[in-house]
N, C-alpha and C positions, 0 to 999 in steps of 0.2 A: 355843132348845134348845141345850144344850151337849153335844158328843160328843167322843170321843177318836179321832182319825183313825188312831192307831197300833194301834187294835184294830179293824181294817178289817172283819172278818166280822160282828162284833156291830154295829158302827156302821151297816153297809149295811142289815142287817135292821131295826134300830130306826128308821132314817131312813124306810125304806119304810112301816113301820107308822104312824109319827107323821104323815107326809104324807097317808096315806089317811085317818086319823082327822081331821086338820085340814080336809081337803077336805070330809069328810062333814058337819062342823058349821060350815063357812064361816069357819074361822080362817086367818090368815096366819101362817106360821112363819118365823123367821130361824134359820139354823144358825150356831153359833159352834164353833170347834175349839180344843181344848187337849189337849196331851199332856205338858206340863211344868208345874212350879209357876209359872213366869213367865207361861206362856200362860194359866193360870187367872186370874192377876192381870190380864192384858191383856183377857181376855174380860169380867171384871167391870167394868173401866174402860169398855169399849164399852157394856155394859148400863147403867151409870150415866149415861153421856153420852147414849145414845139413848132412855133411859126406856121400855124395853119394858114390857108389862103384867106379865109373869111369866116365870119361867124353869123349864124341865124339865131336870134333869141326868140324862143317860142312864146306864144301868147300866154300870159299868166298875170293875174292881179298883183301878186307879190312882186314880180319883175317890174311891172308898171310903176309900182310905188318906189322902186329903186332906179328909175330911169336916169337920174342925174349921175348916180354911181356908174351905171353902164356907159354912159356917154363919156364920162371922165376917164374911165379905165380904157375904153376902146381907143380913145384919142391918144392917151398917154402911151399906150403900147402899139399904136399904129396898126390896129386891127380893123379892117373894113367890116362893118357890121350892119345887117338889116334886121329891122324889127317889125312887129306885127301891127303897129299903129303910129299915128302921127305924134303922139305924146313924147315918144323918145327923141324924134327928130327936132321937135320944138326945144327939147332939153339939150341938144347938141349932138344927137346921134346922126349917123350918116344917111340912112335910107329907111323909110317906113312904107310898107305895103300891106294894106288890109282893108277891112270893111270901112266904109264911110260912116264916121261916128254920127254926124248930123242926120243922115238917112236912117240909121238905126234908131235914134231917138224920135224921128218923125214916125217911124213904124210903131214905136211904143205908144205914141200919142193916138194913132189910129186905133190900135187895139184897145186902149183905155176908153176912148170915145165909144166904141162899139159895145163895150161892157157896160158903160154908164147908160147906154140907150137900151139895155136889157139883154144883150147877147150873152149866151153862156160861154164862158172861156173854153170849155171842152169842144164847143162847136166851131170855134174860130180856126181857120187854116194855119198850119205851120208855115212860116215864111222864112226862106233862106235869103241871106244878103245877096243882092245882085249888083250893087254898086260898090266898087272898090276904089281906093285912091292910092296914088304913088306920090310920096313926098321926099324931096332930096334936099339935104343941107349942103349947099355949095361951099360954105365956110369951112365945114368939117372936112369936106373932100380936099380943099386946099391944105388944111392942116395935116392930113394923111398923105399928102403928096400925090393925090389921085386926080386924073382928068376925067370928068364924066363926059361921055360922048354927047354931042349936041343932039343927036336923035333921041337919046334917053331924056335929056333935059326938056326937049320939046314935047315929049309925051307925058311928062310929070304933071300932076294936078297942081302942085305947088313946088317952087324952088325957093328955099330960104337962103338969102344972100348974107 
């Protein structure tokens, strides 16, 4: 798992959740940190050297801005990688699973409309995402030498060929 220690509050929450999930299914996780371009390169050097089974890139705005770097390094080093949103997959990443971006923007519009109609922001309910999307890049899977099971492809919201 790759996290950005400069984003401490998000990283703490993600690490807690991932550790709980890993324990529940009996997986061992290794945490790598990166908060600069050079540290991302160094993390991938460690991944290539240690030959971990897969990589999960935690949600982080800096990481999203480096999505092409992630896709390039993961494909070069043949590291199956899952990301927190579709942007990485559109840039060549393998799999993205996370909240539906369009639904999130729709909810922002609903909140904005309510505020413009006079609602006080403090009176609006806190809404958590309930719509998630699974995006798979079949071209990247082929480049990594992976065969994605048909059942997973069938459940994906989008498969990029």
